[in-house]
KEGU-566684 format. One record per residue: x, y, z of N, C-alpha, C in turn; residue in one letter. Coordinates in steps of 0.1 Angstrom, whole numbers, padded with zeros to 4 digits, always signed. Atoms other than C-alpha are relative to their C-alpha. Example, Ala and Ser with C-alpha at 12.3 -4.5 7.8 and 13.67 -1.06 7.14 Angstrom:
// residues 2
+0009-0012+0000+0123-0045+0078+0009+0012+0000A-0009-0011+0000+0137-0011+0071-0008+0011+0008S
This chain:
// residues 154
+0008-0012+0000+0000+0000+0000+0009+0012+0000M-0008-0013+0001+0013+0035-0009-0006+0010+0009I+0004-0010-0009+0012+0062+0017+0006+0013-0003Y-0005-0014+0001+0015+0100+0013-0005+0007+0012I+0003-0007-0012+0017+0120+0045-0007-0009+0010N+0006+0010-0009+0008+0089+0065-0014-0004-0003N+0014+0004+0004-0025+0084+0046+0001-0009-0012L+0000+0008+0012-0033+0057+0021-0002+0008-0013P+0001-0007+0013-0030+0068-0015-0008-0009-0010N+0008+0007+0010-0059+0053-0035-0013+0007+0000F+0012-0007+0002-0092+0065-0048-0012-0006+0008Y+0011+0006-0006-0126+0060-0033-0012+0003-0009S+0012-0001+0008-0161+0056-0048-0011+0003+0009V+0012-0003-0008-0193+0071-0035-0012-0002-0010L+0011+0004+0009-0221+0053-0053-0012+0009+0002I+0012-0008-0002-0253+0072-0060-0010-0004+0011P+0010+0006-0010-0274+0049-0038+0004+0006+0014K-0004-0006-0013-0253+0062-0008+0001+0015-0001V-0002-0014+0001-0245+0097-0021-0014+0007+0002R+0013-0007-0001-0282+0106-0024-0010-0005+0011Y+0008+0005-0011-0295+0087+0006-0003+0011+0010S+0004-0010-0011-0314+0109+0031-0001-0006+0014R+0000+0008-0013-0312+0082+0058+0013+0001+0008D-0013+0000-0007-0276+0088+0066+0006+0014-0001I-0006-0013-0001-0254+0118+0075+0011+0002-0010S-0011-0003+0009-0227+0135+0054+0012-0008+0005W-0012+0007-0005-0201+0119+0077-0001-0015-0003F+0002+0014+0003-0216+0084+0071+0004-0002-0015D-0003+0001+0014-0212+0090+0034+0015+0001-0002K-0015+0000+0001-0175+0100+0038+0006-0012+0006I-0005+0013-0005-0169+0070+0060-0002-0011-0009L+0002+0010+0010-0185+0048+0034+0010+0001-0011F-0010-0002+0011-0162+0063+0008+0014-0005+0005S-0013+0005-0005-0132+0055+0030+0000-0015+0001E+0001+0014-0001-0144+0020+0037+0002-0006-0014I-0002+0005+0014-0147+0015-0001+0014+0000-0005V-0014-0002+0003-0112+0028-0006+0008-0011+0006A-0007+0011-0006-0099+0003+0019-0004-0013-0005L+0005+0012+0006-0120-0024+0004+0008-0003-0013T-0007+0002+0013-0101-0019-0029+0013-0007+0002N-0013+0006-0002-0069-0032-0013-0001-0015+0002V+0001+0014-0003-0080-0066+0001-0013-0007-0003K+0013+0005+0002-0116-0070-0009-0009+0002+0012G+0008-0004-0012-0128-0059+0026+0008+0010+0007Y-0007-0010-0009-0120-0031+0050+0004-0006+0013C-0006+0006-0012-0098-0041+0078+0004+0010+0011Y-0004-0010-0009-0094-0008+0096-0008-0001+0013A+0006-0001-0013-0101-0004+0133-0007+0014+0001H+0006-0013-0003-0123+0024+0147+0010+0011+0003N-0011-0010-0004-0091+0041+0160+0006+0006-0013S-0004-0006+0013-0080+0045+0123-0009+0011-0005Y+0010-0010+0004-0112+0063+0114+0000+0012+0009F-0001-0011-0010-0109+0084+0146+0011+0009-0004Q-0012-0008+0002-0074+0095+0137-0002+0008-0014K+0001-0006+0013-0081+0102+0100-0010+0011-0001V+0011-0010+0001-0114+0121+0105-0001+0009+0012F+0000-0008-0012-0107+0136+0139-0013+0000+0007D+0013+0001-0006-0139+0123+0154+0001-0010+0012V+0000+0009-0011-0148+0103+0185-0003-0014-0004S+0003+0014+0002-0151+0065+0188-0015-0002-0002D+0015+0001+0000-0189+0069+0194-0005+0004-0014K+0004-0005+0013-0192+0089+0161+0002-0011-0010T-0003+0011+0009-0175+0061+0142-0009-0012+0002V+0009+0011-0003-0196+0034+0159-0014+0002-0006Q+0013-0003+0005-0228+0052+0151-0001+0000-0015R+0000-0001+0015-0219+0058+0115+0001-0014-0006S-0001+0013+0005-0209+0022+0109-0013-0007+0002I+0012+0007-0002-0241+0010+0125-0011+0005-0010K+0009-0005+0010-0262+0034+0103+0002-0005-0014R-0003+0006+0013-0244+0022+0072-0005-0015-0001L+0004+0014+0000-0251-0014+0082-0015-0001+0000E+0015+0000+0000-0288-0007+0090-0006+0002-0013I+0005-0004+0013-0293+0009+0056+0006-0009-0011N-0005+0010+0009-0276-0021+0039+0010+0005-0010N-0010-0005+0009-0247-0001+0025+0013-0008+0003F-0012+0008-0004-0221-0023+0044-0005-0012+0007I+0002+0012-0008-0219-0057+0060+0013-0002+0008K-0012+0003-0009-0196-0064+0090+0000-0014+0004T-0002+0014-0004-0182-0097+0099+0011+0000+0011E-0008+0000-0011-0167-0102+0133+0006-0014+0002L-0007+0013-0004-0141-0129+0142+0003+0001+0015Q-0002+0000-0015-0142-0137+0179+0008-0012+0004K-0008+0011-0006-0119-0158+0200-0009-0010+0006A+0009+0010-0005-0133-0191+0210-0003+0000+0015E+0001+0001-0014-0126-0191+0247-0006+0013+0007K+0003-0013-0007-0129-0154+0257-0012+0007-0007T+0011-0006+0008-0155-0144+0230+0003+0015-0003N-0005-0014+0003-0134-0112+0225+0001+0001-0015A-0001-0002+0015-0134-0097+0190+0015+0001-0003I-0014+0000+0005-0101-0105+0173+0002+0009-0012M+0000-0010+0011-0108-0086+0141-0014+0001-0007Y+0012-0002+0007-0135-0072+0119+0003+0002-0014R+0000-0003+0014-0141-0072+0082-0012+0007-0004K+0011-0008+0005-0163-0046+0065-0001-0001-0015I+0002+0001+0014-0177-0053+0031-0010+0010-0005Y+0009-0009+0005-0194-0028+0009-0011-0008-0008S+0011+0006+0007-0228-0037-0005-0006+0010-0010I-0006+0011+0009-0230-0040-0036+0015+0002-0001P-0015-0002+0002-0194-0047-0044+0002+0011-0010P-0003-0012+0007-0180-0015-0057+0005-0002-0014V-0006+0003+0013-0161-0031-0086-0010-0004-0010N+0010+0004+0010-0194-0041-0102-0011+0011-0001N+0010-0011+0000-0212-0007-0098-0003+0004-0014V+0001-0003+0014-0206+0004-0134+0010-0007-0008T-0009+0007+0009-0192-0015-0162+0002+0009-0013T-0001-0009+0012-0177+0007-0190-0002-0008-0012P+0003+0007+0012-0186-0002-0225+0013-0006-0005P-0012+0007+0006-0162-0027-0242+0005+0008-0012D-0004-0007+0012-0162-0007-0274-0008+0012-0002K+0007-0013+0003-0171+0029-0282-0004+0000-0014N+0005+0000+0014-0192+0026-0313-0006+0014-0004D+0004-0013+0003-0203+0062-0310-0015+0002+0000G+0014-0001+0001-0240+0054-0310-0006+0008+0012S+0005-0007-0012-0245+0067-0274+0003+0015-0002R-0003-0014+0002-0227+0099-0283-0009+0007-0010A+0009-0005+0011-0248+0104-0315-0013+0003+0006R+0013-0002-0006-0280+0099-0295+0000+0012+0009N-0001-0011-0009-0269+0124-0269+0000+0013-0007N-0001-0012+0008-0260+0150-0295-0014+0004-0006I+0013-0003+0005-0294+0147-0311-0010+0004+0010L+0010-0004-0011-0313+0149-0278+0004+0013+0006K-0004-0012-0008-0292+0177-0263+0004+0011-0010N-0004-0010+0010-0289+0199-0294-0006+0014+0005N+0005-0014-0004-0291+0235-0280+0004+0011-0009T-0004-0010+0010-0278+0252-0311-0011+0005-0008S+0012-0005+0008-0313+0256-0326-0005+0012+0007I+0005-0013-0006-0323+0292-0320-0014+0001-0004N+0015-0001+0002-0361+0294-0316-0005+0014+0000N+0004-0013-0002-0361+0331-0311+0009+0009-0009Y-0008-0010+0008-0350+0358-0336-0001+0013+0008V-0001-0011-0009-0338+0389-0319-0007+0012-0005N+0009-0011+0003-0367+0411-0329-0012-0001+0009K+0012+0001-0010-0395+0420-0305-0012-0006-0007P+0012+0007+0005-0426+0399-0309+0002-0008-0012N-0002+0008+0012-0411+0377-0336+0005-0014+0005N-0003+0014-0004-0412+0341-0324-0003-0008-0012F+0002+0010+0011-0409+0312-0348-0001-0014+0006R+0000+0014-0005-0416+0276-0345+0013-0007-0003S-0012+0008+0003-0389+0249-0346+0002-0003-0014K-0001+0004+0014-0397+0239-0381+0000+0012-0010N+0000-0011+0008-0400+0274-0395+0014+0005-0003Q-0013-0004+0004-0369+0285-0414+0001+0016+0000K-0002-0015+0000-0355+0321-0411+0011+0003-0009T-0011-0004+0008-0335+0337-0437+0007+0012+0006D-0007-0011-0007-0309+0359-0420+0011+0004-0010V-0010-0005+0010-0288+0380-0444+0010+0009+0007S-0010-0008-0005-0257+0399-0438-0005+0015+0001I+0005-0013-0001-0276+0431-0445-0009+0002+0012D+0008+0000-0013-0301+0423-0417+0009+0001+0012W-0009-0001-0012-0273+0417-0393+0007+0013+0001I-0006-0013-0001-0255+0449-0402-0010+0011+0004N+0010-0010-0004-0288+0468-0399-0003-0001+0015E+0003+0002-0014-0295+0452-0365+0011+0006+0009Y-0011-0005-0008-0260+0460-0352+0001+0015+0000L
């Protein structure tokens, strides 16, 4: 893992399902993004609450509440490994739901059809208004604009 200024150097993803959720706080969204970034390394997040406390300068209770809210809203799943005799938690794995690597699949080949469709749908170059007062025209009505008219207008 590459570190810059003692912080891991990799990207994170904030999927729309989480980003636009009204059931979680802004910090929960940022924490989810960090969990996803850590998931990219091993397939699960292995960080302790103390790591999140240090990185985001928040209390342990804040981290616990955020993880719980993310779990309740089915954005993450936690798996605890406990010791057999003492029942103490040995480690925790946090998985993002759905797996982030399957959120969007880029097209295999750019055939241009998507771009052509968007151009046709988003064509804003059609001027439906000629700059004369009370002179509106329909989309299908053609307007002859001559150089003389432009000079006269200017």
